[in-house]
N, C-alpha and C positions, 0 to 999 in steps of 0.2 A: 188652148194656148192664149186665147184672148183674155181670159180671166186672170192669168198670171202676170200680165204686163203691168197692171196696177199695183200688184203686190211687190214687185221688184222696185218700183218707184217709192213705195211706202217704206220699205226696209232701207233703201238708200238714204231717205230723208232722216229716218231714226238714227242710223249710223252717223250721219253728218251732224245731227244735233248733239249726240253723245260726244263726238270728237271735239266739237266746239266748246262744250262745257269743260272737258278735260283741258283743252288749250287755255281757256280763261283761268281755270284754277291754277295751272302751272305758272302763268304770267303773274298772278297775284302773289303766289308763293315766292317766286324769284325776286319780286320787288321787296317783299318783307326781308328776305335774306340779305339783300343789298343794304337795306337800312340797318340791320343788325351788325353787319360787317363794318359799316361806316361808323357806328357807335363804338365798336371795339377799337377801331383805329383812333377815334377821338380820345378815348380813355388812355390809350398808350401815349399819345401825343401830350395829353395833360400831365401824365406822370413824368415825362421828360421835362416839361415846363416847370413842374414843381421841384424836381431835383436840381435843375439849372438855377432856379430862383433861390433855392436853399444854399447852393454852393456860392452864389453871388453874395447873399446876406452874410454868410460866414466870412467870406473873403473881405468884404467891406468893413466888417467890425472886428477883424482879428487884432491880436496884439493887445495894446493898452486898453482898448474899449472892452474886450472880453475879460481882461484881467481885473478891471474895475467895475464890472457889471453889477449894479445894485437894483435896477428896475427893468421891467420888460421893454424891449425895443421892437418896434414894428416897422417893417420895410415893405412898401407897396411896389410891385413891379407890374406896371400896366402893360408893358410889352409882352410879358409872359402870362398875363391874366392870372396873377397870383399874389399872395400876401404871405410874408414870413414874419414870425414872432420869435424872438430870442428871449427866453426867460431864465433867470438864474435859479439854480436849485438851492434850496434853503439849508444845505449841508454845511455851508461855509468852506473854509480851506480844508482839504482832505489829502491823504496820500494819493499820488498819481497811480493809476492802474497800469500804465505802460512801463514806467520805470520806477518800481518800488525801491530798488537798491541804489539809485543814482545819487541819492542825497543821504550820506551817512549821518550828517549832523542835522538832519531835518530842515535844511535851508530851502528846499524846493517843495512846494505843495501845489495843489491844483484847484482851480475854480471850475465848477461844472455848470453847464447850461443846457437847456433843452431848446431845440430849434423845431418849430412846427410851421410847415408851409402848406398852404391851401391853394389849389388851382381849380378854377371853374371851367367847365366845358359844356358842349352840347347846345341843343336848341334852347334859347332864352337863358343860358347859363345855369340850367337846373342840375347838371352833373357836377360832382365835386370829388377831388382827390386830395387826400391829406397825407403828407409825409412827415414823420417825426424822427428826429435824430438827437443823440446826446453828444456833446463835445466837452473836451477838457482843455483848459488853458493853464500851462505851467506858470507859476508865479514864485517869486522869492518871498518866503514867509518872514525872514529876518529874525526868527527866534534864536537860531544857533545853538539850541540845547538838545 
């Protein structure tokens, strides 16, 4: 019996060391999982920022500004950490996609533009989300033929 007392202590220490290593590995793994979940949440938040900034850029420049758009417009939105660019498409006046039969005399045509919004996120602003949309602005063509 006296020989076995040391063995029980030895095996207890081995089991304790193994459980400590497993505990440390689980703690490190959960820390990495939290960081990845946080990065995913930041990406979703940046997408919302980009969409909000894009909506604001379109709203601010609607109407006559979009109808007469001839050069690229850049809107910086520091509150949403984003930048929007509205660029005219080089097609000129074309038939509107939404209402092709609304103008029998070809009085109404459309100007098309592309809106690109970039939002930065993450540590040191290294993450980037880009949202691109196309818009149409109805205009009177005045041709009447």
